[in-house]
Each structure stands twice: as C-alpha cells, then as structure tokens.
C-alpha positions as a LaTeX table, in Angstrom:
\begin{tabular}{lrrr}
\hline
Residue & $x$ (\AA) & $y$ (\AA) & $z$ (\AA) \\
\hline
Unk1 & 124.66 & 38.78 & $-72.99$ \\
Unk2 & 123.60 & 39.07 & $-69.37$ \\
Unk3 & 120.45 & 37.05 & $-70.15$ \\
Unk4 & 122.55 & 34.30 & $-71.72$ \\
Unk5 & 124.76 & 34.14 & $-68.60$ \\
Unk6 & 121.74 & 33.71 & $-66.32$ \\
Unk7 & 120.29 & 30.93 & $-68.47$ \\
Unk8 & 123.62 & 29.18 & $-68.66$ \\
Unk9 & 124.05 & 29.51 & $-64.89$ \\
Unk10 & 120.60 & 28.07 & $-64.29$ \\
Unk11 & 121.35 & 25.16 & $-66.60$ \\
Unk12 & 124.60 & 24.41 & $-64.83$ \\
Unk13 & 122.91 & 24.49 & $-61.42$ \\
Unk14 & 120.13 & 22.24 & $-62.72$ \\
Unk15 & 122.52 & 19.70 & $-64.22$ \\
Unk16 & 124.71 & 19.63 & $-61.11$ \\
Unk17 & 121.60 & 19.19 & $-58.96$ \\
Unk18 & 120.36 & 16.33 & $-61.13$ \\
Unk19 & 123.71 & 14.54 & $-60.90$ \\
Unk20 & 123.81 & 15.04 & $-57.14$ \\
Unk21 & 120.30 & 13.56 & $-56.82$ \\
Unk22 & 121.22 & 10.52 & $-58.88$ \\
Unk23 & 124.45 & 10.00 & $-56.95$ \\
Unk24 & 122.74 & 10.20 & $-53.55$ \\
Unk25 & 119.95 & 7.87 & $-54.68$ \\
Unk26 & 122.51 & 5.31 & $-55.86$ \\
Unk27 & 124.34 & 5.46 & $-52.54$ \\
Unk28 & 121.13 & 5.16 & $-50.50$ \\
Unk29 & 119.68 & 2.22 & $-52.39$ \\
Unk30 & 121.03 & $-1.12$ & $-51.17$ \\
Unk31 & 122.00 & $-3.68$ & $-53.75$ \\
Unk32 & 119.16 & $-6.09$ & $-54.47$ \\
Unk33 & 120.01 & $-9.68$ & $-53.59$ \\
Unk34 & 119.99 & $-12.29$ & $-56.30$ \\
Unk35 & 117.13 & $-14.75$ & $-55.97$ \\
Unk36 & 115.04 & $-15.25$ & $-52.90$ \\
Unk37 & 116.63 & $-13.31$ & $-50.03$ \\
Unk38 & 115.12 & $-15.48$ & $-47.31$ \\
Unk39 & 116.52 & $-18.60$ & $-48.98$ \\
Unk40 & 120.00 & $-17.05$ & $-49.18$ \\
Unk41 & 119.98 & $-16.08$ & $-45.51$ \\
Unk42 & 119.10 & $-19.54$ & $-44.19$ \\
Unk43 & 121.94 & $-21.68$ & $-43.00$ \\
Unk44 & 122.18 & $-25.32$ & $-44.12$ \\
Unk45 & 120.45 & $-26.63$ & $-40.99$ \\
Unk46 & 117.52 & $-24.25$ & $-41.49$ \\
Unk47 & 117.24 & $-25.21$ & $-45.16$ \\
Unk48 & 117.26 & $-28.92$ & $-44.28$ \\
Unk49 & 114.61 & $-28.41$ & $-41.61$ \\
Unk50 & 112.44 & $-26.43$ & $-44.04$ \\
Unk51 & 112.82 & $-29.14$ & $-46.71$ \\
Unk52 & 111.83 & $-31.83$ & $-44.20$ \\
Unk53 & 108.81 & $-29.81$ & $-43.10$ \\
Unk54 & 107.65 & $-29.23$ & $-46.68$ \\
Unk55 & 108.11 & $-32.93$ & $-47.48$ \\
Unk56 & 106.10 & $-33.90$ & $-44.40$ \\
Unk57 & 103.29 & $-31.50$ & $-45.35$ \\
Unk58 & 103.23 & $-32.70$ & $-48.97$ \\
Unk59 & 103.34 & $-36.42$ & $-48.06$ \\
Unk60 & 99.63 & $-36.75$ & $-47.30$ \\
Unk61 & 99.77 & $-40.51$ & $-46.65$ \\
Unk62 & 102.63 & $-40.02$ & $-44.20$ \\
Unk63 & 104.42 & $-43.06$ & $-45.62$ \\
Unk64 & 107.68 & $-41.27$ & $-46.49$ \\
Unk65 & 107.02 & $-41.75$ & $-50.20$ \\
Unk66 & 106.11 & $-38.63$ & $-52.15$ \\
Unk67 & 104.13 & $-39.40$ & $-55.30$ \\
Unk68 & 104.08 & $-37.15$ & $-58.33$ \\
Unk69 & 100.57 & $-36.00$ & $-57.42$ \\
Unk70 & 101.64 & $-35.13$ & $-53.88$ \\
Unk71 & 104.69 & $-33.31$ & $-55.23$ \\
Unk72 & 102.55 & $-31.33$ & $-57.68$ \\
Unk73 & 100.31 & $-30.21$ & $-54.82$ \\
Unk74 & 102.97 & $-29.47$ & $-52.21$ \\
Unk75 & 106.45 & $-29.35$ & $-53.74$ \\
Unk76 & 106.21 & $-28.02$ & $-57.31$ \\
Unk77 & 109.99 & $-27.91$ & $-57.88$ \\
Unk78 & 110.23 & $-31.57$ & $-56.95$ \\
Unk79 & 107.32 & $-32.31$ & $-59.26$ \\
Unk80 & 109.06 & $-30.48$ & $-62.09$ \\
Unk81 & 112.15 & $-32.67$ & $-61.64$ \\
Unk82 & 110.34 & $-35.81$ & $-60.50$ \\
Unk83 & 111.59 & $-38.05$ & $-63.33$ \\
Unk84 & 115.22 & $-37.14$ & $-62.62$ \\
Unk85 & 114.83 & $-37.66$ & $-58.87$ \\
Unk86 & 112.93 & $-40.96$ & $-59.25$ \\
Unk87 & 115.85 & $-42.69$ & $-60.95$ \\
Unk88 & 114.47 & $-46.19$ & $-60.25$ \\
Unk89 & 111.09 & $-45.23$ & $-61.79$ \\
Unk90 & 109.18 & $-46.57$ & $-58.82$ \\
Unk91 & 106.54 & $-43.81$ & $-58.87$ \\
Unk92 & 107.60 & $-42.01$ & $-55.71$ \\
Unk93 & 110.57 & $-40.18$ & $-54.23$ \\
Unk94 & 111.88 & $-40.14$ & $-50.69$ \\
Unk95 & 113.28 & $-37.26$ & $-48.70$ \\
Unk96 & 116.77 & $-38.76$ & $-49.01$ \\
Unk97 & 116.44 & $-38.89$ & $-52.81$ \\
Unk98 & 115.37 & $-35.24$ & $-52.88$ \\
Unk99 & 118.34 & $-34.28$ & $-50.67$ \\
Unk100 & 120.70 & $-36.24$ & $-52.92$ \\
Unk101 & 119.31 & $-34.51$ & $-56.01$ \\
Unk102 & 119.76 & $-31.11$ & $-54.36$ \\
Unk103 & 123.33 & $-31.95$ & $-53.37$ \\
Unk104 & 124.11 & $-33.16$ & $-56.88$ \\
Unk105 & 122.79 & $-29.87$ & $-58.28$ \\
Unk106 & 124.96 & $-27.86$ & $-55.89$ \\
Unk107 & 122.14 & $-26.49$ & $-53.77$ \\
\hline
\end{tabular}
C-alpha cells in the first residue's frame, strides 16, 4: 500500500510538472505572424517605394515597360499575373498598371 502511494505521488508530480512546462512554453512563445512579417510591418509608403525599386531593377531597358521576360526574371508575382495586369494585351506592363492591380486585389 505504501509503495502504491509513492508511485501515485510520483505520477501526480510528473503530470503536474508536464502541464506546467507546457503552460510556460505556451506563454513564452510569441504568436507567429501570418505571412511575411517584414511585409506586414511596412507602411504603405515603404511598400510603394519597395515596389518602385523592384520594378526599376527588373526593367532592364529602363523604358518603364516591364515585359513578361523581365517580370519572370525580376518580379515573379507580376509574371504569374501578367495576363491579368496587361489588360490591353500590349506585351508589357507599367508600374501604374501593377499598382492598380494590387489596389484592385486589396493589397
């Protein structure tokens, strides 16, 4: 009987300790942000500046017209949605068209 009491006591202490460890780990761990944290933390002006910089880097000719090939090399998300952004089917997109597509999508 005494042996059973010691085992039961040890089990109770072990279970309580395990729950305490889980509870403290849950409190210590911050909630993971959804999506890209750096993107979420940028304000609209920073996002616009970053978009303009990426467009400038991808637009190798520097003519303000991003072709599908340039988009594939430098702006893969634009390339993926190129047909929707290039509504006039002219074979290129401008920065303003990309911004309009982003605004229409709620981004």
